[in-house]
C-alpha positions in Angstrom: 71.1 -30.2 54.4 73.0 -30.2 51.1 73.3 -27.0 49.1 73.5 -27.2 45.4 74.4 -23.7 44.2 74.9 -22.7 40.6 75.3 -19.4 38.9 74.0 -18.2 35.6 75.9 -15.3 34.1 77.6 -15.0 37.4 80.6 -16.6 39.2 79.5 -17.9 42.6 82.1 -16.4 44.9 82.9 -17.9 48.3 81.3 -14.9 49.8 78.0 -15.5 48.0 78.1 -19.2 48.8 78.7 -18.5 52.5 75.8 -15.9 52.5 73.4 -18.4 51.0 74.5 -21.2 53.3 74.4 -18.9 56.4 70.9 -17.4 55.6 69.2 -20.6 54.4 71.1 -22.7 56.9 68.7 -21.3 59.5 66.1 -23.6 58.0 68.3 -26.6 59.0 66.4 -27.0 62.3 63.4 -28.1 60.3 64.8 -30.4 57.6 66.6 -33.7 57.8 70.3 -33.8 57.0 69.7 -35.5 53.6 67.4 -32.7 52.3 68.7 -31.0 49.2 68.4 -27.2 48.6 68.8 -26.2 45.0 69.9 -22.5 44.6 70.4 -20.7 41.3 72.0 -17.2 41.4 71.7 -15.1 38.2 72.3 -11.7 36.9 70.3 -10.0 34.2 71.2 -6.3 33.6 70.7 -4.6 37.0 68.6 -7.5 38.3 70.1 -9.9 40.9 68.0 -12.9 41.1 68.0 -16.0 43.4 65.9 -19.1 42.9 65.6 -21.6 45.7 63.8 -25.0 45.3 63.4 -27.6 48.1 61.8 -30.8 47.1 59.8 -32.4 50.0 57.7 -35.5 49.7 56.0 -34.9 46.4 55.7 -31.2 46.8 58.2 -28.4 46.2 58.9 -25.4 48.4 60.1 -22.7 46.0 60.9 -19.0 45.9 62.3 -16.6 43.4 63.4 -13.1 44.5 64.9 -10.2 42.5 66.5 -7.0 43.6 69.4 -4.7 42.7 71.7 -6.4 45.3 72.2 -10.2 45.5 72.6 -10.1 49.3 69.2 -8.4 49.5 67.7 -11.0 47.3 69.1 -13.8 49.5 67.5 -12.1 52.6 64.1 -11.8 50.8 64.1 -15.4 49.6 64.7 -16.7 53.2 61.7 -14.7 54.5 59.4 -16.1 51.7 60.5 -19.7 52.3 59.9 -19.3 56.1 56.3 -18.1 55.2 55.8 -21.0 52.9 57.0 -23.4 55.6 54.3 -22.0 57.9 51.7 -22.8 55.3 53.1 -26.3 54.5 53.2 -27.1 58.2 49.6 -26.3 58.6 48.7 -28.4 55.6 50.8 -31.4 57.1 49.0 -31.1 60.4 45.6 -30.7 58.9 46.0 -33.9 56.8 47.9 -35.9 59.4 50.7 -36.5 57.0 54.3 -37.4 57.8 56.8 -35.3 55.8 59.9 -37.4 55.4 62.1 -34.4 54.8 61.2 -32.6 58.1 62.6 -33.1 61.5 60.3 -33.9 64.4 61.1 -30.5 65.9 59.3 -29.0 62.8 56.0 -30.5 64.0 56.5 -29.6 67.7 57.4 -25.9 67.4 54.7 -23.4 67.5 56.6 -20.5 66.1 55.6 -21.4 62.6 51.8 -21.6 63.1 50.2 -18.1 63.2 46.5 -18.2 62.2 46.9 -15.4 59.7 48.9 -17.6 57.4 46.3 -20.3 57.2 44.9 -20.7 53.7 41.2 -19.8 53.6 39.1 -20.0 50.5 36.7 -17.0 50.6 35.0 -17.4 47.2 34.2 -20.2 44.8 33.4 -19.5 41.1 31.7 -21.9 38.7 31.8 -21.5 34.9 31.1 -23.6 31.8 34.2 -24.9 30.1 34.0 -25.3 26.3 36.7 -27.0 24.2 39.1 -24.6 22.6 42.7 -24.5 21.4 45.4 -23.1 23.7 45.9 -20.1 21.4 42.2 -19.3 21.5 42.4 -19.6 25.3 45.1 -17.0 25.4 43.0 -14.6 23.3 40.1 -15.2 25.8 42.4 -14.5 28.7 43.5 -11.2 27.2 39.9 -10.2 26.5 39.0 -10.9 30.1 42.1 -9.1 31.4 43.2 -12.0 33.5 46.6 -13.5 34.2 45.4 -17.1 33.6 42.6 -18.9 32.0 41.2 -22.4 32.6 39.8 -24.3 29.6 39.2 -27.7 28.1 41.9 -28.4 25.4 40.2 -29.3 22.2 43.3 -31.4 21.1 43.5 -33.5 24.3 40.1 -33.1 25.8 41.8 -32.4 29.2 41.5 -29.4 31.5 44.5 -27.0 31.0 45.6 -23.6 32.1 47.2 -20.8 30.1 48.9 -18.0 32.0 50.9 -14.9 31.3 54.6 -15.2 32.2 56.6 -12.4 33.8 58.2 -11.6 30.4 54.9 -11.2 28.7 54.9 -14.5 26.9 52.4 -17.3 27.5 52.6 -20.6 29.3 50.5 -23.7 29.2 49.9 -26.1 32.1 48.8 -29.6 31.2 47.9 -32.3 33.8 50.2 -35.2 34.4 48.6 -37.9 36.4 51.0 -40.2 38.4 
């Protein structure tokens, strides 16, 4: 595995680099040697944040963790990625896919397949979608008290999603067909 570690508002010391490589290096048994792990360490006031992104066969395994101590954030992010790997493994097996970034041992080990992590849809909602502008969708989302809102964009005639970001601003998700 190749680690690409960068710092924002922070110098990446050799100690931090070693901690990241040691903790996330535990995942090496599942990934092929050419897998890249992108790590961004940042500091904002008292918040020590780590973002980890692992691109794998058209998908992304990603986690972002924040705490008052960077080493605690590193520990937390490793746990979340392990959990995501459990879910991704179940998805791969269910669809009989081959993940090019995973070693064969990843498929053969049972330690990552507890049933409680299996994704289960327990409710389906249906609702009418009327064309509206993204700004109107944000207002509707606020009126409903939701963190996201699905709508038909009046400008593009495509299904879009607006969502509330962690900092209180809004985001727009538009489809991109490949």
